[in-house]
Every structure is written in C-alpha cells, then in structure tokens.
C-alpha positions in Angstrom: -30.5 11.3 18.1 -29.8 14.8 17.0 -29.3 15.9 13.4 -25.9 17.2 12.3 -25.6 21.0 12.0 -24.8 22.7 8.7 -21.3 23.5 10.0 -20.7 19.9 10.8 -21.9 18.9 7.3 -19.6 21.4 5.7 -16.6 20.3 7.9 -17.3 16.6 7.1 -17.6 17.5 3.3 -14.3 19.3 3.4 -12.6 16.4 5.3 -14.0 13.8 2.9 -12.7 15.9 -0.1 -9.2 16.2 1.4 -9.3 12.5 2.4 -10.2 11.5 -1.2 -7.4 13.6 -2.6 -4.8 12.3 -0.2 -5.7 8.6 -0.2 -7.0 8.1 -3.7 -6.1 4.6 -4.7 -4.6 4.9 -8.2 -4.7 2.0 -10.6 -0.9 2.1 -11.1 -0.4 -1.6 -11.6 1.5 -1.6 -14.8 0.7 0.1 -18.1 -2.7 -1.4 -18.5 -5.7 0.9 -19.0 -7.1 1.7 -15.5 -10.4 0.0 -14.5 -13.4 2.1 -13.6 -14.6 1.7 -10.0 -17.5 -0.7 -10.9 -15.2 -3.0 -12.9 -12.7 -2.9 -10.0 -15.3 -3.8 -7.5 -16.7 -6.6 -9.7 -13.2 -8.0 -10.1 -12.6 -7.9 -6.4 -15.9 -9.6 -5.6 -15.2 -12.4 -8.1 -11.7 -12.8 -6.6 -13.4 -13.4 -3.2 -16.3 -15.4 -4.5 -15.0 -17.6 -7.4 -17.8 -19.4 -9.3 -20.4 -16.7 -8.3 -23.0 -15.6 -10.7 -23.5 -12.1 -12.1 -26.7 -11.8 -10.0 -24.6 -12.3 -6.9 -22.3 -9.5 -7.9 -25.2 -7.2 -8.7 -26.9 -7.9 -5.4 -23.7 -7.3 -3.4 -22.8 -4.0 -5.2 -26.5 -2.9 -5.2 -26.7 -2.3 -9.0 -29.0 -3.7 -11.7 -28.1 -7.0 -13.4 -27.7 -5.1 -16.7 -25.0 -2.9 -15.1 -23.1 -6.0 -14.0 -23.6 -7.6 -17.4 -21.8 -4.6 -19.0 -19.0 -4.7 -16.4 -18.4 -8.4 -16.9 -18.4 -7.9 -20.7 -15.6 -5.4 -20.3 -13.7 -7.6 -17.9 -14.0 -10.6 -20.2 -12.8 -8.6 -23.2 -9.8 -7.4 -21.1 -9.0 -11.1 -20.2 -9.5 -10.5 -16.5 -12.5 -12.8 -15.8 -14.0 -15.8 -17.5 -17.5 -16.9 -17.9 -18.4 -20.6 -17.9 -21.4 -22.9 -17.4 -21.2 -25.1 -14.3 -21.7 -28.8 -14.9 -24.4 -28.9 -12.1 -26.5 -26.3 -13.9 -25.8 -25.7 -17.6 -28.3 -22.9 -17.6 -26.3 -20.8 -15.1 -23.3 -18.6 -15.7 -20.4 -18.7 -13.3 -17.6 -16.2 -13.1 -13.9 -16.8 -12.2 -10.7 -14.9 -12.5 -8.3 -15.5 -15.3 -4.6 -15.6 -14.4 -4.3 -12.0 -15.4 -7.4 -11.1 -13.3 -5.9 -12.9 -10.3 -2.7 -10.9 -10.6 -4.7 -7.7 -11.0 -6.9 -8.5 -8.0 -3.9 -9.4 -5.9 -2.3 -6.1 -6.8 -5.4 -4.2 -5.7 -5.6 -6.1 -2.5 -1.9 -5.3 -1.7 -2.5 -1.6 -2.6 -5.6 -1.5 -0.4 -3.7 -2.9 2.6 -0.9 -0.3 2.1 -3.5 2.4 1.9 -5.1 1.3 5.1 -1.8 1.2 6.9 -1.0 4.8 5.8 -4.5 5.9 6.8 -4.3 4.4 10.3 -0.6 5.1 11.0 -1.2 8.6 12.5 -3.7 7.2 15.0 -3.0 5.6 18.4 -4.2 2.0 18.9 -7.2 3.3 20.9 -8.1 5.8 18.2 -7.8 3.1 15.5 -10.2 0.9 17.4 -12.7 3.8 17.8 -12.3 5.0 14.2 -12.9 1.5 12.8 -16.0 1.1 15.1 -17.4 4.4 14.0 -16.9 3.6 10.3 -18.5 0.2 10.8 -21.5 1.8 12.5 -21.9 4.4 9.7 -21.7 1.7 7.0 -24.1 -0.7 8.8 -26.8 2.1 9.0 -26.3 3.3 5.4 -29.2 1.4 3.9 
C-alpha cells in the first residue's frame, strides 16, 4: 500500500470542503432550535434502538458516557426522548423517543434519504456501486 501524496491530500481536502458546503444537511424541520450533531446522532441512534441505554449510545458514537449524559439531558429537556427504568432491571436507565422525538427522527431520516439521492444521482449505476464500496472500505478501516 502506498501513501497518498501531498497533492492528493490537498485535492481530497478541497473536494470534502466543497462536498460539505453543497450537501450540508440543515435542520430545517420547523422553527425548532436546531440540534447539534451529537444530539442529532443520539436521537437517530435511539430511534433505531428503542430501550437502549446511554452506555450503548456512547459506545456506538465513540464518546465518553458523560458526553452522552449531557446529550440525553438536552434531548429530555426538549421533549425529544424519555428516560425510564425497565421493569426487568430497575437500576438501569432505558431511552426511547417521545412522539415529538419520533417526528423529528423521521424528518431527519427522510432528509437523509433525499440527500443521498441527490448525491448519487450524477453517477451511473456502476459508479454508484463502486463509490459505495469505496466509502464502506474507508469507514471499515477508520479505527
């Protein structure tokens, strides 16, 4: 495996900057105050893993438990998630979406799908397959 050149790194950086500007997913779902990226990712994780614990979210996002505690505090205050104690283990804390949180997460999911459609539209079917494979390879080796 060869190392990328400085020119390749500069070109990649410029492409990522342009990509981020063009495809930035705005939190334009109503007049609510936008969520920061951590809170958005926490909300989306809980949407996919109802009844998960804060430690599960922290492990998935790769952040300290205290960071997720702050995120869940903000989301609870905004009425987007609820904390409760499961009957099976009253010492544990489980997270679930409120009705408002479900609506918000569904809005994010729909916006993400539209974003992905716009991103992939200029590519041929073969290019899409290769692009997705390359991105998947990059992500799987990021750790």
